[in-house]
Residue, then its C-alpha position, 0 to 999 in steps of 0.5 A: m499499500t502506498n505510504v500516504l502519510t509522509p509529511v509534505s512541505s508545500a505550505a512551508e514556503h507560503g506562511d509562518a505555519t506548517v502542517d505535520v501531515a503524518a500526525l494530522g493523518e493519525l488524528l483523523l484515523g481516530k480510535w480505530a486507526h489500525v482497523r481503517l488502515a487495514a480496510r484501506e489496504l482491502a479497498g486498494l485491491p484492484e479486485l475490489h474496484k468498481i469497473e465503469g461501464l459494466s451492465h447492471t447484471e455484470h456489476r451485480r455478479r462482480v460485487f457478489e463475488q467481491l463479498g466472498l473475497l471480504v470473507q476470505k480476508n476476514g474483513v467483515h466479521r468484527a461485530f459478531p460474537k467471539r464464539l462465532g469467529g467475530s471480535d465483538d468490536h462494534g466501533g471497528n466493524v463500522a470503521g472498516f465498512e466505511e472505508l469500502v466506499l473507496a473501492d466501490p459504494s455498491l460493495q460497501i452497501k451490499g456488504g452493509v445489507q448482508w452483514g450490517l443489516f441482515g446479520s445485525a438484525v439476527l445478532h441484536l433482535g434474536t437470542e443466542e439460539h438464533q445466532d448459533k443457528w443462522l449467524p455462521g451461514i450469514m458470516n461466511l455468505e452461505i446465507p445471503g439475505c435481505f433486510a425487509m423493512t421498507e414498504i412502498g406505502h410507508g417508507s420512513d414510517v416504519a410503525s405503520i407498515a402493513t405486512t402482517a405476521t399472525y400467530d396460528e395456535v393450532t400449527q404454532e406458526f406465524v402466517i406472513n401476508t402482504p394485504f395490498r399492493a402498497a404493503w410490498k417490501e420495496f428497494i430491498g437489497n439482495a431481493a432481486v437475485d441473491g437473497l436466500a432469506a430475509v429478516v422481515f418486519a411485520q405487525l405481530i398479531t396473536k389472540g386478536v391483538n396487534h403488538g406492533v412491529h416485530a422482526f421474523y426470519v423468513e426463507l425466500r428461495d430454494p438454495a439449489s434452484k434459487e427459485f422463490l418458495p411458495g407464497i413468495q413473490g418478487l420483482d427486480d428494481n433493475i437499473k437505478g440512478g446508481l449503486n447498480g452492483i446491488d440487486n434491489g427488488r420487491l418482496a410480497f408474501a401470501n400465507v407464508r408459514i414460518p415456525r413460531t421460533n422464527l420470531l427474533n424474540r429478544y424484545g417480544n415473544v409468543a408462547e406456544d399458546g399464543s400469549y405475548s410477553s415483553p421485557i418492555a411494557s410500553p409498545g412505543r418504547r419497545f418499537f423504538t428500542m428494536l429499531g435503535t439496535l439497527v442505528q449502525g446503518r446511519v452511523s456507517l452511511n455517515g462515515a462513508a459520506v465523510a470518506a467520499s467528500k475527502v476523496a473528491l476534495k483530494i482530487a479537486i484540490q490536487y487538480a486546482t494546485e496544478r491546473r493554470q488558466f488565464n494570465a491577468a497577473s503576468d504577460t507570460e505565467e498563467v494563474v493556478l486555479l486555487d489562487y483565484q479567490r472564487h476558486q478558494r471560496r468554492l473548495l476550501p469552505l467544503l474542506a473545512t466542513t469535511y474536517a468538521a464532519a470527520f471529527a463529529h463522525e469519530e465522536l458518533l462512532v465512539k458513542f456507538d461503540g460505547v452503547f453496543s459494547g455495553a460500557q455505556d448502554t442506558d436508555e438515555d445513551r441509546q436515545d442520544l445515539e439515535t439523535l446524534a446518528a440522525a442529525l449527523k447522517s443527514l448533514t454529512t450525506w447532504h454535504a457529500l453530494d454538495t461536495l461531489q457536485e462542486c468539485r466536479e464543476a471545479c474541475g471543468g470538463s475533466g471533472f465530467m469524465v468518469e475516469n475522474r470519479f466525480t460523476s460515478l460517486r455522485a450517482d452512487l451516493d445520491i441515495y444516501a440522502t434517503f437511505e436508512g431514513d430520509n434526511t428531512v424526516l430524520l431531522q424532524l426526529v432530532a427536532k422532537r428530541l430537542l423539544a422534549d429536552y426543552s420541555k423536560e428542562f422547564g416542565n417541572l419548575d415552580f411558578g417563580v423560577l418559570a416566571r423569571f425565565v419568561v421575564g428573561q426571555a422577554a428581556d432578551l427579545t426586547l434587547n435583540k429585536t428592537g435593535l439595542r444589541q445592534v446599537a451597542q455592537s455598532i458603537a463598539d465597532t465604529g471606526s474599526a472594521q478589523k476589530s468587528a471581524k475579529a470579534l467574530k473570529d473568537e472561539d467563545t463568540q462563535r460558540q455563543l452565536l451558534a448555540e444561541r441560534v439553536q436555543s432561540m429557535v427551539a424556545e420559539i417553536a416550543s412556545a408555538l406548540k405549547e398549546a397543541a397538546k390540549l387541542p383536538k388532534e386535528q387542530g394539534a396536528a395543523i399547529f405542528n405542521d405550521n411549524q414543521d419547516a421551523l422544526i427541521e431548521a432548528a434540527r439542522a442548526h443543532a447538527e451544525l453546532l455538533q460538528w462545530e463543537a467536535f472540530t473545536t474538541a479535536l483542536g485540543k488534541v493537536e500538539d504540533a503548534g503549526t498544525k494547530r494554527v492551521l486547523t484553528l484557521l480552518r475551524d474558523v472558516f467553518g464557524l464563520g461560514l455557518i454564521e455567513k450562511h445564516l446571516d439573515w437570521y442573525l440580522m433579523n434577530g439582532r444577534i449581529s450588528m450591520q457593521r459587523a455583518r458587513t465585515l464578515a465576507p471580506y474577513l472570510n476571504r482573508l482566512l481562505a487566503k491564509a488557508r490556501p497554501h496549506a490546502l494540499d497538506l490538509v488533503d494529503a492528511f486524509g491518507y489516500g493513495p493513488e489506488h484509492l483515488r484512481a482519478t487521472i487528474a489527481s496523478g500529477i499528469e496536469r502538472e506535467r502538461q502545464d510544465e510542458a506547455r510553459e516550456y514550450f512558450r518559454n522556448l518559443r519566446a526566446s527563439s527568433d522563429g516564432p510568430v509575433d503577436e499582433k498586439i505587439l505590432i500594434q503597440r510598436a506602431k503606436a510607439s512609432e507614431k508618437k515619435k513622429 
């Protein structure tokens, strides 16, 4: 594997700070550095790489064969029990899976379906008996499987799925049924071709009572003929917008009988006589507990999106430091793209956000491992993990799509060539915005948690304390919305634009501005919704709907704050002074970029004066200019070699082309054989006229 953590000195000649690329690379690798490096070595194997131009059927066959190679290389079993050949390493398992996106996103997602969803459902929702019976075959790929949750008619609304599993006391079997067309399981990985079994989510009905959504192990196909078993129907989703190495399909069930013991019954069981029992009395809490065990899908998508953003930025920034265009600053030398302010504006804020997303993901992964290892596994820990995963997965997957598109455009026509990765990665990652939960729906989940925490904080206060809070909030609104804070800022800022801008650069100021926005938005929504619970259901829903957009924006603001906090926390771990200075600069680009992005809110709510707002964009431009000399070091720290990038324009070929062109024109100017530029003849003629 290429050594890609060798320090690069490109920044040294441009500024007073240098980046220790190797140390920064280690920081980015995080707690599971050894796992990531091993997974990157796997991802660098040509046998695992995506081959562009394959038909979807050829691509599917290739990816299934690649899964077998992962099994041979022991690259996919870390989360499974030691007694079955795993290592009980939940955080390391996700860290390793994320890196497979470098080889082929279809491989990463298909592996995630097999071991991260299908296998994990058996692991986390089943008992030891279930694990011992099915996990060995799942782990070694003898049982390719599906995770059959999503239905055409309900999508993200899992609680309302219509598939039923009705218990028959006489035969001691569950009868699985798809009652109507919209209840077909849809977008199911491995369903079209490869899946021999599935974990099917259905409404559990026994003795005439619906106990809500539970998971059942259902055999789909005959292992020899690969034909569907009686009562099971399936359709192939065929060609999609991306991820065509995965055989997505649809499934339906007509009186499919399975043994009572095929219920994955860790959180809910049916006895032989049909009586239902559960260690969790509340149906709602039971449902969210079962779904919470499957949060690793969102965690791994978040990490894969970070990896894809890193790849895109390494390619685009490498190209931008070599490609030259136009010569406004010189009669002979053309300007490197990244020296243009607009190009810096296009790429460097994305780089800053990617760093923030990477550090936030590491915190998410540590939280995930704490919960699933049992070290920190309380109800509150699980709720925190769910909220954190929903918030970060949404922002990071959207960011990856924005980054891939901007990097594609920043590389011009070269970016549109398949050989340079952007278009293919963009197509494959497009589904990430709705996969494992639609991002907008996930942010609504985050917002509800914020409101619940707000309500809990003030719900039990006595009247006197609450009255003081209300008075304080009123005073805050008066100060901000009447312009008093703007006046105070304007007086302090008068005559010093530089002082005004630097005040925003202060770490505590950034934290206060970002946190205040979240707190203010949540408080305002809570106030608007406080009467909804007392009203009839229809009226309460209407009030909620009126505030839905504000809810989602509050959740987005919360997620942005989480990323900023993670970046700031990571700065405390950096020992090298030069690296810390550069990373602080990048953190400020991220923080001030968020304030600039939401400047309308800060102005309308009186958080920033008009004068201070006017200084923000010019100051941000100055920060980007300071960051520019370090851009290559910052993307080199990602640690990707040519076997991971696989982009022609990131191979150094552009520098060779530019050097060849410069040498050609240099020799042409020095020779007497070259043609004379018409402009020079005109200048000579004008000079001659003046002499006359």
